[in-house]
N, C-alpha and C positions, 0 to 999 in steps of 0.2 A: 778158728776158736768156737768152740760148745756156745750155740746161742743162747742158751739159759743159764749161762754164768751169771750172777748177780754181781752187782758195781763192787760190793766189798771181795769178792773172791778175784775178780779182775785186779782191784788195787794191790792184793798180795801175788798175782800172778806177774803183772808189771812191775812192781817192787824188788820182788827177788831176781826177775830178769834184769833189771838195771844192776844190781850188787853183783849179781852173776856176770854181766859184761864187763863191769868195772874192776872185779879181778881177775878177769880173764881166762874163768873158767869154762869150760864146755861141758855140756849135759852130764856126758859121760864120766868128767872130773869129778863134778859135785855128787854125781850118783855114788861113785867110788868113795867120796870122801864122807856121806853121811849113811853108807849102808844099804844103798837102795839101788835099782835097776836103772837102765838109762831110759826104758819104756815109762818106769814110775815117774821120771821128770819130765818125760813127753808128755804124758797123761795128765799131770799137773799144767804143765805149759799150755796144753790145749783146753784146760777147764775141765777135764772129763775125770777129774780125781781131785780130791779136797784131803790137803796134806794136813795131818794130826799136827796139833802146835808142839809137839816135843820134836819132832821131824823138821818143822819148819825152823825151829830155834837152832837146832844142828845145821840147817843151811844156810841160815844167816850167819852164824859163827864161822861156817866153811868159806864164807864169801870174803871173811876178814871183817865183820861188822858185829853190831849188836842190836839188839830189840828197841833200843832207843833210837837209834838211826833211822832203823827200818820203818819205823813208826812216826816220825818226826815229819811232819807237815811238808817242810821244804827241805828235802835231802839234800839238794846240791848245797845249801848253805848250812848244814849241821854242824860242821866242825868249828865255823867261825861262830855260830851262835851259842855253841856249848862252851867256847874257848871265854865267849863274853859273857855267860852265865855264871862261869867258876870263877873269873876275878868279879865279877858284881856279890855273888855267893860270900867271898873273902872280905869286902867291905864293911866296915862300920857301920852300925845304922845312919849314923850324919850321914856317910859319905854316901851310902845308899841314896838317901833322902835327896842329897846333891845330882847324884846322876840321874834320878828321876825327873827332877827339875830340869835339868839341861837336856834329858831327850824330850821332854815336853815342847821345850823353848825352839829345838830344830823342826817340829815339824811344820 
């Protein structure tokens, strides 16, 4: 990997690599799905190329993910956290307060 890669770019490279592996996509398959060459993906993976946001979004989608999941801090627990949040959002204000109290007592 390019030695001058910033921590932010390394995050993007690592995260896209994780999603690509989870989706079972090779660099060639991903490149075909987003309309780029395999060399383009290799340059990104090596830190030699900054991927424009619209291309990154296409790559995230091609991996079967969403930007929300991609940037979620604990990506391995994203689906569980999202499910809990969706349930929480549907609760009445009184029940939300109860859930918060319960969570505080579980610490």
